[in-house]
C-alpha positions as CSV (number, residue, x, y, z in Angstrom):
1,M,173.2,282.6,154.3
2,D,174.7,279.9,156.3
3,L,178.6,280.2,155.5
4,T,179.4,276.6,156.7
5,Q,177.2,275.5,153.8
6,L,179.0,277.7,151.3
7,P,181.9,275.0,150.3
8,Y,179.1,272.6,149.9
9,F,177.2,275.0,147.6
10,I,180.4,275.7,145.5
11,G,181.3,272.2,145.0
12,A,177.8,271.3,144.0
13,A,177.4,274.3,141.7
14,A,180.9,273.3,140.1
15,L,179.8,269.9,139.3
16,L,176.4,270.8,138.0
17,T,178.0,273.4,135.7
18,L,180.5,270.9,134.4
19,A,177.8,268.2,134.0
20,P,177.0,267.8,130.1
21,G,174.1,270.2,129.4
22,P,172.7,272.6,126.9
23,D,175.1,275.6,128.1
24,I,178.3,273.9,128.3
25,I,177.7,272.1,125.0
26,Y,177.0,275.4,123.2
27,V,180.1,276.7,124.6
28,I,182.3,274.1,123.6
29,T,180.5,274.0,120.0
30,Q,181.3,278.0,120.0
31,G,184.9,277.4,120.8
32,V,185.5,274.8,118.1
33,C,183.6,276.4,115.4
34,R,184.3,280.1,116.0
35,G,187.3,280.1,118.5
36,S,188.1,281.2,121.9
37,K,186.7,284.7,121.8
38,A,183.2,283.8,120.6
39,A,182.9,281.0,123.1
40,I,183.9,283.5,126.1
41,T,181.4,286.1,124.7
42,T,178.6,283.4,124.6
43,A,179.6,282.2,128.0
44,F,178.9,285.5,129.4
45,G,175.6,285.7,127.5
46,L,174.5,282.4,128.8
47,C,175.8,283.3,132.5
48,S,173.9,286.7,132.4
49,G,170.7,284.8,132.0
50,I,171.2,283.4,135.6
51,I,170.6,286.7,137.2
52,V,167.1,286.6,135.6
53,H,166.3,283.0,136.9
54,T,168.0,283.4,140.3
55,T,165.7,286.7,140.8
56,A,162.6,284.8,139.5
57,A,163.3,282.1,141.9
58,A,163.9,284.4,144.8
59,F,160.7,286.2,144.3
60,G,158.4,283.2,143.6
61,V,158.1,283.9,139.9
62,S,159.6,280.5,138.8
63,A,157.0,278.8,140.7
64,I,154.6,279.7,138.0
65,F,156.3,277.4,135.7
66,H,156.1,274.6,138.3
67,T,152.4,275.1,139.0
68,S,151.3,276.3,135.3
69,A,151.6,273.9,132.4
70,L,150.5,276.5,130.2
71,A,153.4,278.9,131.0
72,F,156.0,276.2,131.0
73,E,155.0,275.0,127.6
74,A,154.9,278.6,126.2
75,L,158.4,279.5,127.4
76,K,159.6,276.1,126.1
77,Y,158.4,276.3,122.9
78,A,159.6,279.9,122.5
79,G,163.1,278.4,123.3
80,V,162.6,275.6,120.9
81,A,161.7,278.0,117.9
82,Y,164.7,280.2,118.9
83,L,167.2,277.3,119.0
84,L,165.7,276.1,115.4
85,Y,166.1,279.6,114.1
86,L,169.7,279.5,115.1
87,A,170.1,276.0,113.7
88,W,168.7,277.5,110.1
89,K,171.1,280.7,110.4
90,S,174.1,278.2,110.8
91,L,173.3,276.4,107.7
92,R,172.7,279.5,106.0
93,D,176.2,280.7,106.9
94,K,177.5,277.7,105.2
95,G,180.3,277.1,107.8
96,D,182.6,279.8,106.0
97,L,184.1,280.7,109.5
98,L,187.5,281.9,107.9
99,S,186.1,283.5,105.0
100,P,186.8,287.2,104.1
101,D,183.4,287.9,104.7
102,V,183.6,286.7,108.1
103,S,181.9,290.0,109.3
104,R,178.4,288.8,108.4
105,L,178.7,285.9,111.1
106,P,177.5,286.9,114.6
107,Q,180.0,288.8,116.4
108,G,180.4,290.5,120.0
109,L,177.0,291.6,121.0
110,A,175.1,289.2,118.8
111,L,176.9,286.3,120.3
112,F,176.2,287.7,124.0
113,R,172.4,288.0,123.0
114,R,172.3,284.3,121.6
115,G,173.6,283.0,124.8
116,F,171.3,285.1,127.1
117,L,168.4,284.2,125.1
118,M,169.2,280.5,125.2
119,N,169.5,280.5,128.9
120,L,166.5,282.8,129.5
121,L,164.1,280.8,127.2
122,N,164.6,277.5,129.0
123,P,162.1,277.0,131.9
124,K,164.3,274.0,133.1
125,V,166.8,276.4,134.2
126,S,164.2,278.6,136.4
127,L,163.1,275.2,138.0
128,F,166.3,274.0,138.5
129,F,167.4,277.2,140.6
130,L,163.8,277.1,142.3
131,A,164.7,273.7,143.7
132,F,168.4,274.2,144.1
133,L,169.1,277.6,145.8
134,P,166.6,277.1,148.9
135,Q,168.7,274.0,149.9
136,F,171.4,276.4,151.1
137,V,169.3,278.9,152.5
138,S,169.0,279.5,156.2
139,P,165.8,281.6,157.4
140,A,167.8,282.7,160.6
141,A,170.6,284.0,158.3
142,G,168.3,287.2,157.0
143,P,166.1,287.6,154.2
144,V,165.5,284.5,152.0
145,A,165.2,286.4,149.0
146,L,168.5,288.2,149.3
147,Q,170.4,285.0,150.4
148,M,169.2,283.3,147.1
149,I,170.0,286.2,144.8
150,L,173.7,286.3,146.5
151,L,173.8,282.6,145.9
152,G,172.9,282.9,142.5
153,L,175.4,285.5,141.8
154,I,178.2,283.2,143.2
155,F,176.7,280.5,140.9
156,M,176.9,282.8,138.0
157,A,180.6,283.8,138.8
158,L,181.6,280.3,139.1
159,S,179.8,279.2,135.7
160,V,181.8,282.3,134.0
161,V,185.0,280.8,135.1
162,I,184.3,277.4,134.1
163,F,182.4,278.2,130.9
164,C,185.3,280.6,129.8
165,T,188.0,278.0,130.8
166,V,186.2,275.3,128.8
167,G,185.5,277.7,125.9
168,T,189.3,278.8,125.6
169,L,190.2,275.1,125.6
170,A,187.8,274.3,122.8
171,G,188.9,277.5,121.0
172,T,192.5,276.4,120.9
173,L,191.5,273.1,119.4
174,G,188.9,274.8,117.2
175,N,191.6,277.3,115.7
176,R,193.8,274.6,114.5
177,M,191.1,272.6,112.9
178,L,189.6,275.4,111.0
179,Q,193.0,275.9,109.2
180,H,191.7,273.0,107.1
181,P,189.2,274.2,104.5
182,K,186.9,270.9,104.5
183,I,186.6,270.9,108.4
184,N,185.9,274.7,108.2
185,R,183.0,274.2,106.2
186,L,182.0,271.0,108.1
187,M,181.9,273.2,111.4
188,G,179.0,275.3,110.2
189,R,176.9,272.0,109.8
190,V,178.2,270.9,113.2
191,S,176.9,274.0,114.9
192,A,173.6,273.6,113.1
193,L,173.2,270.1,114.1
194,V,174.0,271.2,117.8
195,F,171.3,273.8,117.7
196,A,168.7,271.5,116.4
197,G,169.6,268.8,119.0
198,L,169.3,271.3,121.8
199,G,165.8,272.2,120.3
200,I,164.7,268.8,120.2
201,R,166.0,268.1,123.6
202,L,164.2,271.2,125.2
203,A,160.9,270.3,123.1
204,L,161.1,266.8,125.0
205,A,161.7,268.5,128.5
206,E,159.0,267.9,131.1
207,R,158.3,270.0,134.3
């Protein structure tokens, strides 16, 4: 890896992570609707998916989604189906985020798994890393695949920091809002709308 390019990579990665997109919108929603802890757990799940996408890009697997419309559509609609399922789950929970039976809502590992699957089932993320990472790779600096994996890990670490910070801020706001019963009930519907919106956005995505 050309170390002179590293500051440009970090700057570009930070801006891209902060740009409005499905992942950061989901983290903010979790923070507002469920609190900082849920947002941070979700952020780690989302960012863990980067490992898979980076490895796929490094070894050429992501190129399948670029060349095969069938593979792209299959993964895309699996992601759409999962997001719509999460929307249905949010509506079923009725937004009772502070109810005594809060244990029935997704916790810990379940939130991590949701974030991981949301990221993993989005073929646009694979195509993004396939296009983005090679711009900062130098064949003279060593094995290209290893360089791409290293850049992906840096991108993941940066994303964790940004998502956790944003999620914590959203959680601080959400904790205050959820003290009001009407807002508390509304948040479940908001969460369902976000999931449905992300699903529709993914369904309209093109290669």
